[in-house]
C-alpha positions, 0 to 999 in steps of 0.5 A: 500500500503506497504511503503519502509523503508531503514534500516540504523541502527546507530552504537550504536543502540544496546546500546539504551534501549529496550522497547516493542511495547506497550510502544509507545504512541506518535509520535514526529515530528522534522525537522533536521535543517540541510542542508541534510540527510548526515549531519543529519546522521553525527550528529546522529552518534556522541556519546554525552552521557556516554552510548555511544549513541547520539541524533537521531530520529527513522525515517528520511524522505528526501526531495524526500520522501525516508524514512530511519530508523536509530533506530528501534521503539523497542529501545528508541532513544534520540530525545526529552527531557523527552519524549523518553521512550514512543515516536517515533521520525520522522525527516524531512530533512529541514533547519529550522534555520540552521546554526544560530539556536540561533541567535535572528535575524534568528528565522524564518523558511523559507523552506517549507516541500515538498509534497513528504515528507508529503505524505511519513510521512502520509504513515509512520504514517499509518504504525506505527499505525498498528505496535504500538497498543497504538500509539494515540498521535502526537506532534511537538518537539516545543510542548514538549521542550519549553525551551528558551536559551540565543541568540547567538548574544545577551545573554540578549535575549532568543530564543526557544531551539526548533522550529521544525517542525515550522510554515510551517508544514502542521498540518491539512493535516498530521492529516487528517485521521491519527487517532492521537490526537495532543498534543500542548504546553500550550497556542498554 
């Protein structure tokens, strides 16, 4: 069954490095840690680097299951430190720790992912497996970026820089029948 993907390229997409489909080996699952898709888009459009680009995933899945493509998979998006060249980033709209990302007292993620988001994600993963012949791995952002940063409320404490997609993400459901192997951080 074909899926509907709404193409909404970021303004700087032509500045992102190109790559062949054969370079893609892994999908990285993120959550936006923002209140809604519009805010996530605003963050994605911000220019943060000298190259004229910013931080963004390739795909965004809203709470209602709608899928948006901000960056084609044949371009390298800036979504996970040290792993951008061979990955596709998928962002699920979710509050995460918003708005106090690094407050040591607010490190519990409480918003569940919707059934519509998970169904859309599973369909998108199936499509990506067809489009990218070497795609065989999947990881959470928290598995690849394990850095800790000083807490905003108490710099003597350290909190994870990234926690997404977090403890409420249904890994077993997403992995079932996907043909993807999960990469986890050491000790998980």
